[in-house]
N, C-alpha and C positions, 0 to 999 in steps of 0.2 A: 661649636664645638666638634673638634679634632679627634678622634673617638679612635681604641685597637680595641679588639679582645683575645686576650690567650687562648689558644685551642682549646676547649673542654675535656675532661676525661673522656681517654680512648673508647669507644662502646664497647670492646669486649671488657674493658674493667667494670665499667657501671654493669655487665652483665654478668661479669662474677661475683663483683658485693652483692648484686641482687639474691644473683641464686645461694649465696652463702648465708645471705640475712632469712631469706625461705627456709632453707634449710637448719637454721637454729629455729624458727615460729614453729615448723614442722616436729621437731625433735620435744618442742615447749609443750605441745600439744598433744604427742602420744603418751608422755611422761604424766601430766597429770590427768587425761583419761587413764589411763594405768593405775597411778597412786589413789584417784576419786574412787576407782572399783574396790582398790583392797580397804581404803578408810572406811566406806559404809559397812562392809564387813563387822571390818573391828569396833565399828560404834554401835552394831547390831547387836555384839555381844557382851559390848564391856557399858556400854550407856555412860560414857566417859564426857566430860565436859568439854576437857583439854580435846578429847578426841575429836567432837564436835566443830571445837574450834579448827582441830588440823583437815578434817573434812572439808568444812566451810571455805579455810582459805585454798585448798585446792582445787574445789570446786570452781571459784573464782579467778585461778590460774587458769581455769581450760578459760574460762570466757575470757580471761586479758589475754592469755595467747593467740586464740582465732582473731582478736582486735590488732594485735601486733603483728599477726599473717597479714591482714588486710592495710593494716598501716604501709610494712614494708613492700608490699607486693606493688601499692600505690606510689609511694615513694621512689622507687627503681623506675617509674616511667619516664620516657625523655619528655623536655620541653615540649611544649604544644602551643597554638593560638591564646588559648586562654590561661595559660600557665608559663610566661617566657622564663619563669625564673625556676621553670620545675616544680618536682611535686613534695620535693625534702621535707616539708614542715607535715604532711602524713603521721611520720614518725614520732614527733613531737606530741601531735595529737592523738595517736594510739597508746603513747605513754599516760599521756594524762587522763586516759581510759580507764586504765591500769591505776593510777593511784584512788581514781574514785572511787572502784571496788575494791581496793584495798581498804581504804578509810572507810566504807558500807559494811565491810567485813567485820572491820574491826570494832566499828559499833554495836554493830550487831551480837557478837560473842562477849562484847562489856556485858550487855545486857540479857544476857541464858546466863552468864556465870556469876555474875549479881544477885541473880533472882536465885541462882541455885546453892552460892554461899550462905544466904540468908535464911534457905530451907535445909540445912547442913546436910545436903546428898553426897553416898557414897557411891564408889564406882562396885557394881556385879561382878565386874571378872578385868583379871589385866593381862594376863598371858598374850592374847590376842593382838591387843592393842603396839605393847610393847614391840613383838614381831614384826607388826608392820612398819612401825617407826624405824625400826633399824634399817629394813627393805627401803623404807623412803629415804633413810639419809645416806645409805649407799648409791641408788638408782639419785637421787640430787646430785652428788659429788659430781658422775659422770656429766648431767646436764653440763650442770658450772663449768667443767672442763671444757665443753664445747663450745658453750657461749663465749668463755675467754677468749677464745681462739678467730671467733668471727669477729668479736668487739675488737681485737687487735687488728684485724685486716679492713673493718669499716667503719666505724670508730659510730653504729648504729644507735643513735641515743633511746631507741625502743627498743632495742634488744637489751642496752644497757641498764636500761628500767626493770626487765623480765627479772637479769640478772640479779639484779636488787631483790626482787621479790624472791626469787627462791634462793639467794641465799639467808635471807630470814626464815625461809620453811628449815632450813638444818637448825638454824636455833627455835622454832616451833617444836619440831620433831623429838629433840632433847629434852624439852620442857613436857612434851606428853607423856615421855619415858620417867621422866622423876617426879609427875605427878601421880601415875599409875604405882610407880612403887612406893611411894612415901603412901597415899591413900590404901593401897589393896593390901600389901604386905606391909606396913610399918604402923600402920595404925594413925597415920594422922589426920583426923576428922579435918575436912574442908581444905586439903589439900589439892582437890583436882577442881574445883572452882576456880581456886586462887592461883593457879596456873592459869587457866583459864584466861583471869583478867588481866594477868602478867604478859600473855601473849596479845591479848588484845591491844594493849600499849603499845607493847614492840609494835603490831601493824600499825599502830598508827602512827608511831616515829617512822617507822619505811617509808608510808604512804608519804609524809613530809618532806623527808629527803628524797625520797626519788622526782619530786613536783620541780627541783631547783632546776634543774638542768634542762626538763623539758621546757620550763615557763622560759628559760636564757633562749632555747629555739625561737620560740614564737615570739619573742619579743626584739629577736635581732641584736642580742647584745654582742657586745664587739669581743674579737679573739683578746684571750689573757698575753698580758703583756710581755712575758716571756715570745710568743708566738707574733705578737705583732714587732718585737722588735728585729727576729728573725730576719722578719717580711723585710724590714727596713734594708738591715745590713746585705741582703740577696741585691739590692740596688745599690749597694753605695760605692763600689768600685767602678762603675761604669763610667769612664772619662767625662763621656758630654752631658751628663745627667746635673745639674748645681742646685738643685732643691726638690724635694719632696714636700708637701703638704698635705692636708684634707683627706689624710687616710679615713678610710671606712670602709669596715670587715665585718662580715656577719657568716653565719655557720646555720644551712640548713640541711638536716637531715645528714645524708653523705657528701654534700656538696659544700664547697667554702665559694666566697663571693668578697671580692676587692675590689674597692674603685681610688684612684688617686688624683692629684694634679701632681703634673713633673714638669720640673723648670729645666730650662733648656737655653742656648745662646739666641736673644732676637732677631738674628742675623742670618737663621740658618732658613733654607727654603722647606715648603712644606713636605719633601720627599724626603730631605734630610730628618728633620723629625720625626716624619714617619718612620725612616729607617732607625732611628736612635729608639722609638717605643718597639718597633720588632724585636731588636735585640734586648732591651726590657722584658719584654713577655719570654724570649727564650731563657733569661733566668730564672725570669719568677717559675717557669714551668719545671726547670731542673730541681727548684730547691721545691717547689711545691705542686706534688703532679696536678692537673684536675681541675686547680684553682680556676676559676672564672675572674678574669678582671678587664678591668674600664679604667682606660687610661687619659686624663684629659692632657693637652701638652699647652705649656703657658711661657708667654716669653720671657726671662730674667727681668726683677724689680717689679710686676707686675702681681697682686695677691689683692682680690677684689672681697676675699673672705674675711669675719672676723670671728674674734674669740681662739677656743681650742684651733676651728678649721684653717684659721691662720697661721697655725705654731710651724715653725720651720722643723722637719724631721732627722735631716740628712744632717751627720757632725758637718762643722765646718771643716776640719782637716779631709774629710770624703768629700764635698763638693767638687767639682771640677775645675772651676773659675780660678781654685787656689793651687793648682798642679803648675 
């Protein structure tokens, strides 16, 4: 098989992405530690089930953020002899670890809230819990802004999962405020554990939602159709390319991988075919910087694959032999 690979992402770019994702993970750890200390104090003052749920979620945020830091650090390591495709899937593994923690947090909180709901428990103080929740909301907005900046520049699945978790924290803290106000100031009995149960349901839904992208990365799901179409369009204008089939794509952490069969004139020499492959790689690098590509040149008229792999992807009007 004659193959060729486009140059990978520049080392400086990879290092920059790694620094950004590690910085986002450090910020998450610092935020979780700060909020955990505040909420522990508020729980001691209020004995609120909703605040207990918020504290449990924050403590799990701390553990999950540490796992995220480990995941993005491993994912940023260059390919080696044992991992020729790099370490990108470490991000997806870190994201799945977060999902498990979120699900466990939801289950524990649901059990506690149900017990308190049946017992008819009331909160003893609300002012401290409300103040802490307001501080947590403001601090979380700052962290979410930084995470969105990092996600836009790295596409990190681990940071994106962390971002989803902290978005849920906004709703969680608003729910804590509502529970404390209803229970302590307005006299609605069982409002606090009822909100705790609702928070548990929200956490469970967040875990389910956050798992989908991580699973896609672990299962090597194909790129979205729009991205695949843009990739084929980047090849279509080459005058000596006569077809494209058996296109396979996947994403691993911040790294994209693609391979395909490129049909060329069977009368070409090996050197000429190699030149065409180099030109295709240059086009790909311009449109998809850093993608790792493997091209198999085929003589026109030879298609050994069957089913979807044999499907011609290049529009007839774009194929070189029609020019």
